[in-house]
N, C-alpha and C positions, 0 to 999 in steps of 0.2 A: 357498760361494765359487766364483766363476767361474773358468775356465781362465785367463783374462787376468790375474785377481788372483793366481792361483797362480804364474803366469809371472813377474809383476812381483816377487812375493815371492822367487822363485828367483834372479832376477837380483840382487836386493839382498843375498840370503844368499850368493851364490857366492863373493864375495871373502873373506868371513868364514870360510866352511868351507875355502876354499883356504889361507888363513893359518893355520888351525888344523890342517891336514893334515900338519904337520911335528912330528916328536917334539921337537925343541928348542924350538919356539915354543910347544908345549903345555906343556912344563916352566916356560917363562918365564911364560906365562899363570897357571900353577899358583902359582908363587911370588908374583906380583903380586895373586892373589886373597885374600892375607892383608888386603887393605885399605889398607895403608900404601905409600907410594911408596919405590921401591928405587933405589939408585944402580947404575951399571954395574959398580962394584967388587963389590957384594953380588950382583948378578945373575950374574956370572961365576964365583963361588965355587962350587966342585964340578963345573964344567963343563970338558971338556977342550979347548975351542976358545978362540980369542983374544977379546979384548974387541971388536975390530973386527968379528969374525965375529957375536958376539952382538949388536952394534949393528946389523948388516944384518938380523938376525932381528927385532929390535925395529922397525926400519924398515918391515918387511913388515907387522907387526902394526899399526903406526901407520897405514899406508896403508889397512888394512881398517877403521880406526876402533876397534880393540880396546884400544889402549894411547895414552897420550900422555906426551910428554916435556916437563917443566917445568924451566927453568934455576933453579938456587938457588946463587948464587955461582958458583963455577968448575965445578960439576958440574951434570949434568943428572939429574933423578930421574924414574923412570918409574912410572906409575900405570895400573891397569886402568881401562878404560871399560866398565862392566857392561851399558849399554843394548844394543850389538850382540850380546852373548851372549844376552840376553833375547829379542831378535828371532830368533835362530838357534833358541833353544828353542821358541818359538811355531811356527816354521815346521816343526820336527821334530814337533811335537804334531799340527799339521795334517795332515802326510804320515801319521803314524801313525793318525789318525782316518779318513783316506781309505782306508788299507791295511785297517783293521779292517772298514770297510764293504764293500769288495771280497771280503774273506774271508767275511763274512756272507752276501753275495749268492751266492757260490760253494757255500757249505755248504747254502743253501736250494735251490739247483739239484740238487746232489748227493743230497740227502735226497728230493726229488720224484722222482728217477730211481731211487732204491732202492725205492720203493713199488710 
């Protein structure tokens, strides 16, 4: 993969990683990973912050494409959007592969110097 492709993937992934970089938002994503939509009432259970604060966190996650809110009657149900997480996973795998390659090249240099 070219540097331009890697840079493009980094630009795409940055909002996802930024949104996931908060403990509260990670807990919300974990709750929503059950696969079923959750109401704000359920999402705030066990949290020490207000519904308004949780809603702001959900808004950040929605802006990053990680969740979506759907109106059902008078309430909004929140659901996880798994495709951005899959894209983030692929990006981390790519970085891991590049890191493994760099370590292998370094090991080869060190081994040659030891001989």
